[in-house]
Backbone bond lengths (Angstrom), bond angles and torsions (degrees), N, CA, C in turn:
res aa  C-N    CA-C-N  psi(-1)  N-CA   C-N-CA  omega(-1)  CA-C   N-CA-C  phi
1 M - - - 1.461 - - 1.520 109.85 -
2 N 1.292 115.06 147.50 1.457 120.36 -179.48 1.526 109.15 -110.04
3 F 1.309 116.73 115.05 1.457 120.73 -179.74 1.520 109.90 -99.45
4 A 1.331 115.25 136.51 1.459 119.86 175.18 1.525 108.17 -68.53
5 P 1.328 118.01 148.17 1.470 118.87 176.88 1.526 109.89 -61.33
6 L 1.320 115.07 148.20 1.459 120.64 -178.64 1.527 109.52 -69.00
7 P 1.338 117.60 126.44 1.466 118.24 177.92 1.533 110.37 -66.75
8 S 1.317 116.11 129.65 1.465 119.71 179.73 1.516 109.91 -143.21
9 V 1.328 115.53 158.97 1.462 122.18 179.53 1.520 109.40 -135.66
10 D 1.305 115.22 154.03 1.465 122.60 173.13 1.529 108.05 -75.94
11 V 1.338 116.37 151.90 1.472 119.43 -179.37 1.532 111.73 -56.62
12 A 1.316 116.75 -33.44 1.471 119.92 -178.64 1.528 111.72 -66.32
13 A 1.341 117.00 -20.95 1.469 121.03 -176.78 1.533 112.74 -89.18
14 V 1.326 117.24 -3.75 1.470 119.62 179.47 1.523 107.97 -80.63
15 P 1.341 118.04 119.22 1.476 118.89 -178.85 1.532 111.20 -63.61
16 S 1.329 116.39 149.02 1.474 119.61 -177.61 1.527 111.13 -61.71
17 D 1.342 117.41 -25.79 1.468 120.28 177.78 1.528 110.97 -104.03
18 G 1.339 116.61 16.24 1.460 120.75 -178.44 1.518 112.05 -69.77
19 F 1.324 115.19 158.57 1.456 121.95 178.59 1.528 107.62 -85.51
20 V 1.353 116.59 111.85 1.461 122.00 178.91 1.526 108.72 -107.98
21 L 1.324 115.94 127.14 1.459 122.79 174.74 1.517 107.51 -106.69
22 D 1.339 116.23 117.15 1.462 122.32 -179.05 1.526 107.90 -99.06
23 V 1.342 117.37 118.09 1.467 121.09 -176.67 1.528 112.56 -104.20
24 R 1.351 116.95 14.22 1.469 120.16 178.22 1.525 110.14 -74.60
25 E 1.323 115.38 168.34 1.466 120.67 -179.46 1.532 110.42 -77.36
26 D 1.334 115.01 168.57 1.474 121.10 -173.22 1.526 113.61 -57.29
27 D 1.348 117.48 -40.33 1.469 119.02 -178.33 1.525 110.99 -67.63
28 E 1.327 116.85 -35.96 1.467 120.60 178.07 1.528 110.52 -67.08
29 W 1.323 116.18 -43.14 1.472 122.45 178.53 1.523 110.05 -60.23
30 A 1.348 116.09 -44.75 1.466 120.83 -176.87 1.529 111.46 -62.57
31 A 1.339 117.35 -32.64 1.467 121.02 -178.22 1.527 111.69 -67.92
32 G 1.331 116.75 -33.97 1.459 120.60 179.40 1.509 110.40 169.69
33 H 1.351 115.96 140.19 1.460 120.57 -179.31 1.523 110.38 -152.24
34 V 1.314 115.07 171.11 1.454 122.03 178.39 1.531 108.02 -74.84
35 E 1.322 115.72 129.75 1.465 119.79 179.20 1.524 109.83 -59.48
36 G 1.340 115.61 132.86 1.455 120.42 178.48 1.521 114.87 83.11
37 A 1.334 116.87 -1.37 1.464 119.58 179.64 1.523 110.52 -68.44
38 V 1.324 115.50 154.52 1.459 122.32 173.40 1.528 106.35 -95.40
39 H 1.329 116.82 128.96 1.469 121.07 -176.62 1.525 109.92 -106.90
40 I 1.324 116.24 110.79 1.462 121.89 172.05 1.528 106.15 -133.10
41 P 1.350 117.72 101.77 1.469 119.46 -178.97 1.525 111.18 -55.90
42 M 1.334 115.88 144.21 1.451 120.26 -179.64 1.531 110.91 -54.93
43 S 1.336 117.32 -35.01 1.466 120.96 -178.80 1.534 112.27 -66.00
44 D 1.346 118.11 -22.29 1.473 122.84 179.44 1.523 111.91 -104.64
45 F 1.334 116.52 0.70 1.457 120.43 -163.57 1.523 114.62 -59.44
46 V 1.325 117.01 -49.91 1.465 118.78 -176.03 1.526 110.77 -62.28
47 G 1.338 116.73 -41.40 1.459 120.67 179.78 1.515 113.63 -67.21
48 R 1.320 117.42 -24.28 1.473 121.58 -177.08 1.523 112.20 -110.95
49 F 1.336 116.47 17.12 1.457 121.15 -176.38 1.533 112.21 -56.90
50 G 1.334 117.10 -34.54 1.473 121.11 179.81 1.522 112.81 -59.36
51 E 1.345 116.77 -35.18 1.473 120.41 178.22 1.523 110.12 -61.48
52 L 1.328 115.41 -38.93 1.456 119.73 -178.59 1.521 110.99 -70.36
53 T 1.341 117.11 -44.94 1.458 118.82 -177.81 1.521 110.48 -62.51
54 E 1.339 117.44 -35.39 1.471 120.15 175.51 1.522 110.81 -63.68
55 A 1.340 115.80 -46.46 1.465 120.25 -177.09 1.529 111.50 -67.21
56 A 1.335 117.21 -27.17 1.467 121.20 -177.38 1.522 112.52 -95.43
57 E 1.321 117.34 13.66 1.457 120.75 -179.64 1.524 111.17 -57.34
58 G 1.300 115.37 150.67 1.457 120.25 178.88 1.516 112.38 79.68
59 G 1.338 116.95 13.57 1.456 119.80 175.37 1.512 115.11 76.29
60 R 1.339 117.57 19.63 1.477 119.53 177.54 1.512 110.07 -59.90
61 R 1.319 116.15 138.11 1.464 120.62 176.48 1.523 109.18 -71.32
62 V 1.332 115.99 134.02 1.456 122.12 178.90 1.528 108.33 -102.03
63 H 1.329 116.91 120.60 1.470 123.09 176.98 1.525 106.66 -97.14
64 V 1.342 116.90 110.84 1.461 120.82 -172.73 1.527 110.25 -94.63
65 M 1.337 115.04 132.06 1.461 123.07 -170.67 1.522 110.97 -128.38
66 C 1.349 116.00 137.44 1.469 120.86 165.92 1.525 106.22 -137.34
67 R 1.327 118.74 -151.96 1.467 119.56 -176.68 1.524 111.22 -76.94
68 V 1.335 116.98 -49.93 1.473 119.87 -178.28 1.526 113.84 -126.38
69 G 1.323 118.92 -11.75 1.453 120.34 175.56 1.519 116.43 122.45
70 G 1.336 118.48 -3.88 1.466 120.60 -178.45 1.521 113.87 -77.61
71 R 1.328 116.32 -52.94 1.473 120.14 178.76 1.522 110.16 -64.85
72 S 1.330 115.94 -42.14 1.466 118.74 -178.48 1.523 111.14 -64.63
73 A 1.335 117.73 -31.72 1.472 120.16 177.25 1.523 110.19 -63.30
74 Q 1.332 117.11 -41.60 1.464 120.09 178.82 1.521 111.40 -64.40
75 V 1.338 116.55 -43.04 1.462 120.62 179.80 1.528 110.31 -67.35
76 T 1.341 116.95 -40.87 1.465 120.44 178.03 1.522 110.08 -58.87
77 Q 1.325 116.66 -45.62 1.463 120.80 -179.94 1.528 110.61 -58.91
78 Y 1.318 116.63 -43.32 1.462 121.71 178.66 1.533 110.54 -62.02
79 L 1.339 116.86 -46.37 1.467 120.92 -178.41 1.526 111.15 -62.55
80 V 1.325 116.56 -43.57 1.463 120.87 179.75 1.532 109.15 -60.61
81 Q 1.332 116.52 -40.81 1.472 120.58 178.27 1.529 111.37 -63.42
82 Q 1.334 117.19 -26.66 1.468 121.72 178.43 1.531 111.42 -86.99
83 G 1.335 116.88 3.26 1.461 120.21 177.96 1.515 114.30 84.75
84 I 1.335 117.52 14.98 1.474 121.68 179.62 1.524 108.98 -94.53
85 D 1.323 116.35 138.97 1.468 121.94 177.84 1.528 107.88 -74.87
86 A 1.330 116.24 95.73 1.462 121.03 -176.52 1.516 110.02 -127.24
87 V 1.328 115.86 144.97 1.465 122.31 176.09 1.523 108.92 -133.75
88 N 1.317 115.26 145.15 1.457 121.75 177.04 1.528 108.80 -85.45
89 I 1.326 117.54 136.49 1.461 120.69 176.76 1.530 107.69 -86.54
90 D 1.333 115.87 111.00 1.462 122.07 -178.60 1.524 110.81 -57.39
91 G 1.338 116.73 127.44 1.459 120.63 175.64 1.511 114.67 83.11
92 G 1.324 118.03 -8.91 1.455 122.75 174.67 1.517 114.62 56.35
93 M 1.333 114.77 -149.78 1.471 120.78 -176.78 1.520 112.41 -64.28
94 L 1.333 117.51 -30.99 1.472 118.47 178.60 1.527 110.15 -62.87
95 A 1.336 116.77 -42.34 1.467 120.42 178.25 1.526 110.55 -69.82
96 W 1.341 116.54 -38.35 1.471 121.75 178.92 1.533 109.47 -58.30
97 D 1.327 115.45 -50.27 1.454 121.43 179.42 1.533 110.32 -63.55
98 G 1.331 116.29 -44.01 1.465 121.16 -179.39 1.516 113.22 -61.92
99 A 1.345 115.97 -28.74 1.466 120.67 179.17 1.526 111.49 -85.66
100 G 1.346 116.42 -0.49 1.461 119.77 179.13 1.508 113.77 75.96
101 R 1.334 117.50 18.59 1.468 119.74 177.74 1.532 108.25 -72.96
102 P 1.327 117.77 147.72 1.469 120.26 -173.96 1.526 113.24 -68.86
103 M 1.334 114.25 143.13 1.459 122.12 175.13 1.517 108.21 -131.75
104 V 1.330 115.94 154.57 1.462 121.69 -179.88 1.529 109.00 -134.72
105 T 1.342 114.67 167.73 1.459 121.64 169.51 1.522 107.25 -125.76
106 D 1.333 116.34 160.70 1.455 119.80 179.39 1.533 112.47 -74.77
107 N 1.360 116.34 -22.02 1.462 119.28 -176.14 1.526 113.53 -107.44
108 G 1.339 116.83 6.61 1.456 119.56 175.13 1.518 116.10 84.21
109 T 1.336 118.55 -0.73 1.461 120.73 176.84 1.529 108.46 -74.78
110 P 1.340 118.09 160.36 1.461 119.55 178.95 1.539 111.38 -59.09
111 A 1.316 115.90 134.15 1.461 121.31 -176.91 1.527 110.80 -80.78
112 F 1.313 115.65 143.10 1.476 120.92 173.62 1.524 108.50 -148.48
113 V 1.316 116.51 166.04 1.464 120.97 178.53 1.516 108.48 -95.04
114 L 1.334 115.71 121.29 1.461 121.30 -179.88 1.514 110.27 -85.67
């Protein structure tokens, strides 16, 4: 079988108002995340898939994020197979943080990548 290469983007290419889907676990999310991101841990993903399809209505591109890009690559591949315009964020949160892109926490403490 011939698989198309996984669509991916550099952190710098993610628009500030882009739709970011964070598939990391709850403790990773709590440490720091992209403001406005949708959080659906990979472990809950299939059960919560409907939340994503609602959020991605109208063909919005989904930028999938994890810590370094492995989990998000799997989720991106799944989304693309479902006909959703999804791209993997190369390097994940480590690259996001390294590029100086803004991160937030839900409790106001300084954000970091766990």
